[in-house]
C-alpha positions as CSV (number, residue, x, y, z in Angstrom):
1,M,127.5,85.1,144.4
2,R,129.6,88.6,143.3
3,S,130.1,86.6,139.8
4,R,126.8,86.1,139.0
5,L,126.1,89.5,139.8
6,L,128.3,90.5,137.3
7,A,127.3,88.1,134.5
8,L,123.9,89.5,135.1
9,A,125.4,93.6,134.8
10,A,127.2,92.5,131.4
11,S,123.8,90.4,130.3
12,V,121.8,93.5,130.6
13,A,124.4,96.1,129.4
14,L,124.4,93.4,126.1
15,S,120.7,93.4,125.9
16,G,120.4,97.9,126.0
17,A,123.5,97.9,123.5
18,A,121.2,95.5,120.8
19,D,117.6,97.0,121.3
20,A,119.9,100.2,119.9
21,A,118.9,99.3,116.3
22,T,116.5,98.3,113.7
23,V,117.4,95.9,110.6
24,M,114.6,95.1,108.3
25,P,114.0,92.7,106.9
26,L,113.0,92.3,110.5
27,D,114.0,89.1,112.4
28,R,112.4,85.7,111.8
29,A,111.8,87.1,108.0
30,T,111.0,84.4,105.2
31,I,112.1,85.7,102.1
32,L,111.8,84.4,98.7
33,V,114.8,83.1,97.2
34,G,116.1,85.8,94.3
35,S,113.4,88.2,95.4
36,P,114.9,91.4,95.6
37,F,113.8,93.6,98.6
38,D,115.2,97.0,100.6
39,F,117.7,96.4,103.1
40,K,118.2,98.8,105.9
41,V,119.9,99.0,109.0
42,E,118.5,102.4,111.5
43,F,121.4,103.3,114.3
44,E,119.9,105.2,117.2
45,A,123.0,107.1,117.1
46,K,124.6,109.5,114.5
47,V,127.8,107.7,113.5
48,K,130.4,107.5,111.1
49,A,130.9,105.3,108.0
50,D,134.2,103.8,108.5
51,E,132.3,102.2,112.5
52,V,129.8,100.6,110.7
53,R,130.6,97.0,110.3
54,I,127.3,95.2,108.7
55,T,128.1,91.4,107.8
56,V,125.6,88.2,106.4
57,N,126.7,85.0,107.4
58,G,130.1,86.4,108.5
59,E,130.8,88.2,104.5
60,D,130.9,91.6,104.1
61,Y,126.9,92.7,103.5
62,R,128.5,94.5,100.9
63,T,129.7,91.1,98.7
64,A,127.0,88.6,100.5
65,L,124.4,91.7,99.2
66,G,126.2,92.8,96.0
67,A,125.8,95.8,96.6
68,G,127.2,99.4,97.4
69,T,127.5,100.7,100.9
70,G,124.3,102.6,101.1
71,F,125.7,104.7,104.2
72,V,122.6,107.7,105.0
73,E,125.1,110.2,107.8
74,V,121.6,111.1,109.3
75,E,118.1,110.6,109.3
76,T,115.3,113.2,110.7
77,D,111.8,113.3,112.2
78,K,108.9,115.5,109.8
79,D,110.5,118.0,112.4
80,G,114.3,117.7,111.2
81,K,115.5,116.3,114.5
82,E,117.7,113.7,114.2
83,L,117.2,110.3,114.4
84,G,120.5,108.7,113.7
85,S,122.4,106.8,110.8
86,A,121.1,104.3,108.6
87,V,122.4,102.4,105.8
88,L,120.0,101.5,103.1
89,L,120.5,99.2,100.0
90,R,117.9,99.0,97.2
91,G,116.7,96.0,95.6
92,V,119.3,93.6,96.7
93,R,119.0,89.4,96.4
94,I,120.1,86.4,97.7
95,A,120.0,84.0,95.4
96,K,120.8,81.0,97.6
97,P,118.1,79.3,100.1
98,G,119.1,78.6,103.4
99,R,119.4,80.5,107.2
100,Y,121.7,83.9,107.1
101,T,122.5,85.8,109.9
102,V,122.9,89.7,109.6
103,E,125.5,91.4,112.3
104,A,125.4,95.0,112.2
105,T,127.5,97.2,114.8
106,A,128.2,101.1,114.9
107,G,130.3,102.1,118.2
108,N,128.0,100.5,120.8
109,D,125.0,100.4,118.3
110,R,124.8,96.4,117.5
111,W,121.9,94.2,116.4
112,S,121.5,90.3,114.6
113,V,118.4,89.1,112.8
114,T,118.0,86.0,111.2
115,W,116.1,85.6,108.2
116,E,115.2,82.6,106.5
117,V,115.6,82.1,102.5
118,F,113.5,79.6,101.1
119,G,113.4,78.0,97.6
120,T,110.2,76.3,95.8
121,A,109.9,73.9,93.7
122,D,111.2,73.8,90.3
123,A,107.9,73.1,88.0
124,P,104.8,74.8,88.7
125,K,101.9,72.9,90.0
126,A,99.5,75.5,89.6
127,R,99.2,77.0,86.0
128,N,96.2,79.3,88.3
129,I,95.5,80.2,91.1
130,I,92.3,82.1,92.6
131,F,93.3,83.7,95.6
132,L,89.3,84.8,97.0
133,L,89.6,87.2,100.1
134,G,86.2,88.2,102.2
135,D,87.2,91.3,104.2
136,G,86.7,91.2,107.5
137,L,85.4,87.3,107.4
138,S,84.5,85.7,110.4
139,V,83.2,82.5,111.4
140,A,79.6,83.7,112.3
141,H,79.6,85.8,109.0
142,R,79.8,81.9,106.9
143,T,77.6,80.6,109.9
144,A,75.0,83.2,109.0
145,A,75.1,83.3,105.4
146,R,74.6,79.4,105.6
147,L,71.8,79.9,108.1
148,M,70.4,83.1,105.5
149,A,70.6,81.5,101.9
150,K,69.4,77.5,102.8
151,G,67.7,77.3,106.1
152,M,68.0,75.0,108.5
153,T,65.4,71.4,109.5
154,G,66.0,69.9,112.6
155,G,69.2,71.2,113.5
156,K,71.0,70.4,109.6
157,A,72.1,72.6,107.5
158,N,69.4,72.2,104.6
159,G,72.9,73.0,102.1
160,R,75.9,74.1,101.7
161,L,78.1,77.4,101.2
162,A,80.4,77.0,97.8
163,M,83.6,77.9,100.6
164,D,82.4,74.7,103.0
165,D,83.6,72.1,100.5
166,L,87.2,73.6,100.3
167,D,88.7,70.4,101.4
168,R,92.5,71.8,103.0
169,M,92.4,74.1,105.5
170,A,94.2,76.0,108.0
171,F,93.8,78.8,111.2
172,I,95.7,82.1,109.9
173,G,97.3,85.1,112.4
174,T,96.6,88.0,111.3
175,S,98.7,90.6,113.7
176,A,101.1,93.2,112.5
177,T,104.4,93.4,113.6
178,D,103.8,96.7,115.9
179,A,100.5,95.5,117.4
180,V,98.8,92.4,118.0
181,A,95.0,94.1,116.4
182,T,95.6,94.7,112.6
183,D,94.2,96.4,109.3
184,S,93.7,94.8,105.9
185,A,96.4,96.5,104.6
186,N,98.9,94.8,106.6
187,T,96.9,91.2,106.5
188,M,96.5,91.0,102.8
189,S,100.3,92.7,102.6
190,A,101.7,89.6,104.4
191,Y,100.0,87.3,102.2
192,M,101.0,88.8,98.9
193,T,104.6,89.9,99.9
194,G,105.5,87.0,102.5
195,H,106.8,89.7,105.2
196,K,104.7,90.7,107.9
197,T,104.5,94.5,108.1
198,A,103.0,97.8,110.3
199,V,99.8,98.3,110.5
200,N,98.7,100.7,107.2
201,A,101.6,99.5,105.5
202,L,101.4,98.0,102.2
203,G,104.6,96.5,100.5
204,V,107.5,97.7,102.9
205,Y,108.9,97.4,106.2
206,A,107.7,100.6,108.0
207,D,110.7,102.7,109.1
208,R,111.9,105.9,111.0
209,T,111.1,108.6,108.7
210,P,108.1,110.5,108.3
211,A,107.8,110.5,104.2
212,S,105.4,107.0,103.8
213,L,106.2,106.6,99.9
214,D,110.4,105.8,100.6
215,D,110.1,102.9,103.3
216,P,111.9,99.9,102.2
217,R,110.0,97.4,99.9
218,V,109.5,93.9,99.4
219,E,108.2,92.0,95.9
220,T,104.6,91.8,95.6
221,F,102.7,88.4,94.2
222,A,101.9,90.4,91.2
223,E,106.1,91.7,90.6
224,A,106.5,87.9,91.1
225,V,104.4,86.7,88.6
226,R,106.0,89.4,86.0
227,R,109.1,88.8,86.7
228,Q,108.7,84.8,87.1
229,T,106.2,83.7,84.7
230,R,104.2,85.0,81.7
231,K,101.0,84.6,83.9
232,S,98.6,87.2,83.8
233,V,97.1,89.2,87.0
234,G,93.6,89.7,87.4
235,L,91.8,92.2,90.6
236,V,88.5,92.3,90.9
237,V,86.8,93.9,93.9
238,T,83.6,95.6,95.0
239,S,85.5,98.6,97.0
240,E,87.7,100.9,95.5
241,I,90.6,99.4,93.0
242,E,93.0,101.0,94.9
243,D,91.7,100.3,98.6
244,A,94.0,98.1,101.1
245,T,93.4,94.9,99.6
246,P,93.9,95.0,95.9
247,A,96.5,97.5,96.5
248,A,98.7,95.5,98.4
249,V,98.7,93.0,95.2
250,V,101.2,95.2,93.9
251,A,101.8,98.3,95.6
252,H,104.6,100.1,97.8
253,T,103.8,102.6,100.7
254,R,103.6,103.7,104.6
255,R,100.3,104.4,104.0
256,R,97.5,103.1,102.7
257,A,95.7,106.4,102.0
258,D,98.0,107.3,99.5
259,K,95.3,106.3,97.0
260,A,96.7,108.4,94.1
261,E,100.4,106.9,93.8
262,I,98.7,104.0,94.5
263,V,96.9,103.9,90.8
264,E,100.7,104.7,89.6
265,M,101.8,101.9,91.0
266,L,98.7,99.8,89.4
267,F,99.3,101.3,86.6
268,S,103.1,100.4,86.7
269,V,102.3,96.7,87.0
270,K,99.2,96.4,84.5
271,P,97.2,93.3,85.3
272,E,95.3,92.3,82.4
273,V,91.9,92.5,84.3
274,I,91.0,95.8,87.1
275,L,87.3,96.0,88.2
276,G,85.8,97.4,90.9
277,G,85.4,101.2,92.3
278,G,87.8,104.2,93.0
279,S,87.6,106.1,89.5
280,A,88.1,109.1,91.5
281,Y,91.5,108.3,91.3
282,F,92.0,107.7,87.9
283,L,90.5,111.0,86.6
284,P,92.9,114.5,86.3
285,R,91.6,117.1,88.8
286,A,89.9,119.0,86.6
287,V,87.3,116.4,86.1
288,P,84.2,117.4,88.9
289,G,84.6,114.0,91.8
290,S,88.1,113.7,90.6
291,K,90.1,113.1,94.0
292,R,93.4,113.5,92.0
293,R,95.9,116.5,92.8
294,D,97.6,116.1,89.6
295,D,96.6,116.5,85.7
296,K,97.3,112.5,85.7
297,D,94.4,111.1,83.2
298,F,94.9,107.0,84.1
299,I,91.8,105.9,82.3
300,A,93.2,107.4,79.4
301,L,96.6,106.6,79.7
302,F,94.9,102.8,80.5
303,R,93.1,103.4,77.2
304,E,96.3,103.8,75.5
305,A,97.9,101.0,77.3
306,G,95.7,98.7,75.1
307,Y,92.9,98.3,77.8
308,A,89.1,97.9,77.1
309,L,87.0,100.6,79.3
310,A,83.4,99.3,80.9
311,T,81.2,102.0,83.3
312,D,78.7,99.7,84.4
313,R,76.9,96.6,83.8
314,D,76.6,96.5,80.3
315,E,79.3,98.0,79.6
316,L,81.1,94.9,81.0
317,Q,79.3,92.5,79.4
318,A,80.0,94.1,75.7
319,I,83.8,93.7,76.6
320,A,84.0,90.2,78.3
321,G,86.9,88.1,77.0
322,R,89.3,91.2,75.9
323,D,92.6,90.6,76.7
324,R,93.0,93.2,78.8
325,L,90.0,95.0,80.6
326,L,89.7,97.9,83.3
327,G,86.4,98.3,84.4
328,L,85.5,101.2,87.4
329,F,81.9,100.9,88.4
330,H,81.8,103.8,91.0
331,P,83.4,106.8,91.9
332,G,84.4,104.8,95.8
333,N,83.0,102.2,96.9
334,L,80.4,99.7,94.9
335,D,76.8,99.8,97.0
336,Y,76.0,97.0,99.4
337,A,74.8,93.9,97.7
338,L,71.4,93.8,100.0
339,D,71.2,97.9,98.5
340,R,71.8,96.5,94.7
341,M,70.0,93.1,94.3
342,Q,66.4,94.2,96.4
343,L,66.4,97.6,98.5
344,K,67.8,100.2,96.2
345,K,69.4,102.5,98.9
346,G,72.5,103.8,99.4
347,T,73.8,105.0,95.6
348,V,72.0,102.5,93.9
349,G,69.8,105.4,92.7
350,K,72.7,107.1,91.3
351,F,74.4,104.4,90.0
352,P,72.0,101.7,89.0
353,R,74.0,99.4,86.6
354,Q,76.5,98.1,89.0
355,P,77.9,95.1,88.5
356,G,78.3,92.5,91.3
357,L,81.0,90.8,92.2
358,V,79.8,87.4,90.6
359,E,79.4,88.8,87.3
360,M,82.8,90.6,87.7
361,T,84.5,87.3,88.6
362,R,83.1,85.4,85.4
363,A,84.5,88.3,83.4
364,A,87.1,88.3,84.9
365,L,87.8,85.2,84.3
366,D,86.9,84.8,80.7
367,S,89.5,87.3,80.0
368,L,92.8,85.5,82.1
369,S,91.6,81.9,80.8
370,R,92.7,83.2,77.3
371,N,96.6,83.2,78.5
372,P,97.8,79.9,78.4
373,D,100.3,80.4,80.3
374,G,98.0,80.7,83.0
375,F,96.8,84.0,85.8
376,F,96.6,85.0,89.3
377,L,93.5,86.3,89.9
378,M,92.7,87.9,93.3
379,V,89.1,88.1,94.0
380,E,87.9,90.3,97.2
381,G,84.5,90.3,99.1
382,S,85.6,93.8,100.0
383,C,81.9,95.1,101.6
384,I,81.5,91.9,104.2
385,D,84.1,94.3,106.3
386,K,82.6,98.3,105.5
387,A,79.0,96.8,106.8
388,S,80.6,95.4,109.3
389,H,82.3,98.0,111.0
390,P,79.0,100.3,111.3
391,L,77.4,97.1,113.0
392,D,75.1,96.5,109.8
393,W,75.1,92.7,110.0
394,E,72.2,91.7,107.3
395,R,74.5,93.8,104.9
396,A,77.5,92.6,106.1
397,V,76.2,88.7,106.0
398,F,74.3,89.5,102.1
399,D,78.2,90.1,101.2
400,T,79.2,87.2,102.8
401,I,76.4,85.3,100.3
402,E,77.8,87.0,97.3
403,F,81.3,86.2,98.7
404,D,80.1,82.6,98.7
405,Q,78.5,82.9,94.9
406,A,82.0,84.6,93.4
407,V,83.9,81.3,95.5
408,A,81.1,78.8,93.8
409,V,82.3,80.2,90.5
410,A,85.6,79.7,90.8
411,R,85.1,76.0,92.2
412,Q,82.9,76.0,88.4
413,F,86.2,77.2,86.3
414,Q,88.5,74.8,88.3
415,A,86.2,72.0,88.2
416,A,87.1,72.8,84.2
417,H,90.6,73.9,84.8
418,P,91.8,70.9,87.3
419,D,94.9,72.5,87.5
420,T,93.3,75.3,89.3
421,L,94.6,76.6,92.5
422,V,91.1,78.0,94.7
423,V,92.3,79.3,97.6
424,V,89.3,81.0,99.8
425,T,89.9,83.5,103.2
426,G,89.6,86.2,105.2
427,D,92.3,89.0,106.6
428,H,91.0,89.8,109.9
429,T,87.9,89.2,111.9
430,H,85.0,91.1,113.1
431,G,83.6,90.4,116.6
432,M,79.8,89.3,115.5
433,S,78.3,86.5,117.0
434,V,75.0,84.6,116.4
435,I,73.3,84.0,119.3
436,G,69.7,83.0,118.3
437,T,66.5,84.6,116.5
438,I,64.6,87.2,117.3
439,N,60.4,87.0,117.1
440,D,58.6,89.2,116.2
441,D,55.1,87.4,117.0
442,L,56.4,87.2,120.6
443,P,53.7,89.8,122.6
444,G,55.4,92.6,124.0
445,D,56.7,95.8,123.2
446,E,60.1,95.2,124.3
447,M,62.6,94.3,121.8
448,R,64.9,92.6,124.3
449,E,62.3,90.1,125.1
450,K,62.1,89.1,121.7
451,V,65.4,87.7,121.6
452,G,65.4,83.7,121.4
453,T,68.3,82.0,122.8
454,Y,68.8,78.7,123.4
455,A,65.4,76.1,123.0
456,A,63.4,79.3,122.6
457,A,65.6,80.3,119.5
458,G,64.1,78.0,116.9
459,F,65.0,78.6,113.9
460,P,64.8,81.4,111.1
461,N,62.0,81.6,108.2
462,Y,64.1,82.9,105.6
463,E,62.4,81.7,102.2
464,D,65.0,81.7,98.7
465,R,61.1,81.0,96.7
466,D,63.2,82.3,93.6
467,G,65.7,80.1,93.7
468,D,68.4,82.7,93.5
469,G,70.5,81.4,96.7
470,Y,69.8,84.6,98.6
471,P,67.4,85.1,101.3
472,D,64.0,87.1,99.2
473,R,64.0,89.2,102.2
474,V,66.1,90.0,105.4
475,D,63.2,91.7,107.7
476,V,61.6,88.2,107.6
477,S,59.1,87.7,111.3
478,R,62.2,85.0,112.8
479,R,65.3,86.5,111.7
480,L,68.5,85.6,112.8
481,A,69.5,87.7,116.1
482,L,73.0,89.0,115.2
483,F,75.7,91.1,117.4
484,G,79.1,92.0,118.0
485,T,81.1,92.5,120.7
486,N,82.2,96.2,120.2
487,G,81.1,99.4,118.9
488,P,80.4,102.3,119.9
489,D,77.5,104.3,121.6
490,H,74.6,103.2,119.7
491,Y,70.9,102.5,119.8
492,E,70.0,98.8,119.1
493,T,66.9,98.2,116.9
494,F,66.6,94.7,116.8
495,R,66.0,95.3,113.0
496,P,67.8,95.1,109.7
497,K,68.0,98.9,108.3
498,L,65.9,99.2,104.9
499,D,66.3,102.5,104.9
500,G,70.1,102.9,104.2
501,P,73.3,101.9,105.8
502,F,73.8,102.0,109.1
503,E,74.9,105.1,111.0
504,P,75.4,103.9,114.8
505,A,77.7,107.1,116.0
506,L,77.5,110.8,115.1
507,K,81.0,112.8,115.3
508,T,80.6,115.4,118.2
509,Q,82.4,118.9,117.6
510,G,84.5,117.6,120.2
511,G,86.0,115.1,117.8
512,T,84.0,112.0,120.0
513,Y,81.4,110.0,118.7
514,V,77.8,109.3,120.3
515,A,74.5,107.7,119.4
516,N,73.1,108.3,116.5
517,D,69.3,110.2,117.6
518,K,67.6,109.0,114.4
519,Y,67.2,105.3,115.7
520,K,66.5,106.5,119.1
521,D,62.4,106.6,118.4
522,V,62.2,102.9,116.7
523,P,60.5,100.6,118.8
524,G,62.0,98.5,121.0
525,A,65.0,100.5,120.7
526,V,68.2,100.3,123.3
527,L,70.8,102.3,124.1
528,V,74.2,100.4,124.3
529,K,76.6,102.5,126.2
530,G,80.4,102.0,123.7
531,N,83.4,99.5,124.3
532,I,85.7,101.4,122.9
533,P,87.7,104.8,122.7
534,K,85.3,107.5,121.9
535,D,86.9,108.6,119.5
536,E,86.4,105.8,117.5
537,E,83.4,105.8,115.0
538,S,82.4,102.3,114.6
539,G,83.4,98.7,115.5
540,V,86.5,97.3,115.0
541,H,88.8,94.4,113.8
542,A,89.4,91.5,116.3
543,V,92.9,89.3,116.7
544,D,90.8,86.0,116.2
545,D,92.2,83.6,113.9
546,V,90.8,83.6,110.2
547,V,89.7,80.9,108.3
548,L,91.6,79.2,105.2
549,Q,90.4,77.0,103.3
550,A,92.1,75.7,99.6
551,A,91.9,73.2,96.6
552,G,94.0,72.2,93.8
553,P,97.4,71.6,93.5
554,G,99.3,72.7,96.0
555,A,96.5,73.1,98.6
556,E,98.3,70.6,100.3
557,G,100.8,73.0,101.5
558,F,97.8,74.7,104.1
559,K,97.3,73.1,107.2
560,G,97.2,73.3,110.9
561,Y,98.2,77.7,112.2
562,M,100.2,79.4,110.4
563,E,101.0,83.4,109.9
564,E,99.7,85.4,107.0
565,S,103.2,85.7,105.7
566,D,103.3,81.9,105.6
567,V,100.6,81.9,102.8
568,Y,102.6,84.0,100.7
569,R,104.9,80.3,100.6
570,V,102.7,78.0,99.5
571,L,101.7,80.1,96.7
572,A,104.7,81.3,95.5
573,D,105.6,77.1,95.2
574,A,102.0,76.7,93.6
575,F,103.7,78.8,90.5
576,A,107.6,78.0,91.1
577,L,108.8,81.8,91.5
578,G,111.5,80.3,93.3
579,A,112.7,78.5,90.6
580,T,115.6,79.6,88.1
581,R,114.2,81.3,84.4
582,T,114.6,84.0,82.4
583,V,110.8,85.3,81.1
584,A,111.9,87.5,78.4
585,N,108.3,89.3,77.1
586,S,106.8,89.5,80.7
587,P,104.0,92.2,80.1
588,A,104.7,95.1,81.8
589,G,108.9,94.9,81.8
590,Q,110.2,94.1,84.2
591,A,111.7,93.9,86.7
592,S,110.0,94.4,90.5
593,A,108.0,97.7,91.6
594,G,111.0,97.6,94.4
595,E,113.7,98.3,91.8
596,A,111.3,99.8,89.0
597,S,110.8,103.0,91.3
598,A,113.6,102.6,94.0
599,G,116.7,102.4,92.3
600,K,120.3,100.9,93.9
601,A,120.8,103.8,96.4
602,S,124.3,104.8,96.2
603,A,127.2,105.1,99.2
604,G,127.3,108.5,100.8
605,K,123.6,109.9,99.5
606,T,120.6,110.9,101.8
607,P,117.6,109.2,100.4
608,S,114.9,111.2,99.7
609,K,112.2,111.5,102.5
C-alpha cells in the first residue's frame, strides 16, 4: 500500500510540473513539411537562459530547428505583471516528414508535445481548387433552401441543389483550442493553415501576452501557394473582405477585429482577385466613412500595383477578365440576397448596383482561369451567418440559395476543367430547424395554431414562375416553419420580415438585451424568453459538425470524421505543397507572411508586444 501511495504522489507531482509550460505549436499539431511557423515555449516562472533545455527528438532545438536562442527573459501582461520567461523563434521549418517530440524544461517547469510533420504527393493532383464556404451553413439551411427553391411533391424533392451532387463527403469538427464552441475566425483559420487555434484568432497560436499582432504565426494556404507555386489566388465574399473568413486566407492576428491591419496583410499577399465589401478600411482617415486611423490609401496602392477597380456591378462587368481585380461594392457587408433581389430593403437604396455572389464568382473565374498554372479561389456565402444570428431565417435561406447557385457556377467550370477540385462546406453551424409549415389559411388569430407539424404540415407553396432558381416571394400562405434553438428574448412573429432585416432584441442602458417592442403588436406575435446570457444580442453558433462535400481530383481524401485542420492537409496534397521545388517568380514575393513580417527572433531580445 505504501509503495502505491508513493507512486501516486510522484505521479501527481509530475503532472503538476507538466502544467507549468506551454509549447506552440500545441500537442498533436500537424505541420506541412517545409512550411514556416513560429515556435514558442512559455514558462510560468521567470527563469535564467542557462536553465532552459529544449530538445526536438532528443536534439537541441537550435540545431533541430536551425534558429537562434530566442530567449525572452520575462513577458508581461497589459498591467505590467510578470508572466514568466519564454523562448520564441520566428519562421522555423522542418524539412523531413515524421513524428517530432519536443521536450522543454527550465527549473521545475516541464512540458512535452508531439507534432506530426506531413508530406504531400510529389506532383499536384489538381490544377485549380475552388473552396466554397457557407458561413454558418447547417444541414437545416440546405434543407430549407431545397424546399424553398425546388419544392416537394409526394415527399420527394422536385429538384436538387448543386451541392447535393458532390460525390465525396465528410463530417467536420469545428471546436477551437480554447472552447468547444467556435467562431468563424478559428474555424476558417484551421481550414487555411492546418492548425487549430483559439476563438477570434487568425493564422496564429494565441499566446499569453496582450498584443494581438505578434502571436506565434503559422503559414496560411495563400502564403503556401505563393511559396510553392505560380498559381493565382482569389477571394469572393458578400461580407467585408476583411471579415474573418476571407482574412483567414492571408492574415495573422489574435484579434479578428484588427481589420485595418488585415487590409495591410491582404496587400502583402496580393491575391489576384479580391471581390466583396469593406471599402471603409481601404480609405485614408480623411475620407468620410473611412474606418482607418491613418493616412494610408489602399485603393490607390492596389491600383498602383496593377489592379483594375470596380465599385458596382456595371464596373465589375467592364473589368472582368483582367489579370488583377479589386472590387469593393459596399463600405461594410453587402446586403442580404433577399433585399438585393426582391425587397430592396437594408442599404439597397443607397447602394443599388451591388453584384451578387454568382456574378462575382463568374468574374473571378474569368480572371483566374487566365493563369495556365491554375488558381485557388475561396468563395464565401457570408450572409447566411449574418442573417442567422438575428434569427432572420428567410434571409438566411435566401442567401443559402444564392450560395448554391455560386456552387453551380463552380461545377460548370469544373465540367469544362476537370483538373479542378471543388470543395463545399460550412465553418460552423447555427441552431436552426425546419419543423413543418405555417399555414395562414387555417382559422383563428393565434399564429401558433397555424403551425403545422407532422401530417398537418403538408407542403409549402412557394413558386418560381420566372425560373431564376429563387422563390418568387417568401411570404406565401403556406411557408416553412423555421425556428432557432437559442436566442435572446424576442417576439416570434411567424412571418418573414418584409420591412427590413430582423432586430430581435435591443440593448438597454444596463448592457443587457430585451425583446424589441417593434414586433410586439404584430398580429399573433408571442414573446419567446431567451436561453442565452442576457448580454448576448443574437443567436449564437452551434457546436454541431458541419458537412463537407467535394468532387474532383483529390476529393477522395475527404471521408468519415475530420477536424477542420485535417481539411488543409487534403488541400495541400491536391496542390503538392509539400513537394520540393523552387519558385523563381511567385507574384507577391515571397516568403511566407510568417517570415515577411515577423522575421527571426534574436537571442536575449524581448519581442515587441
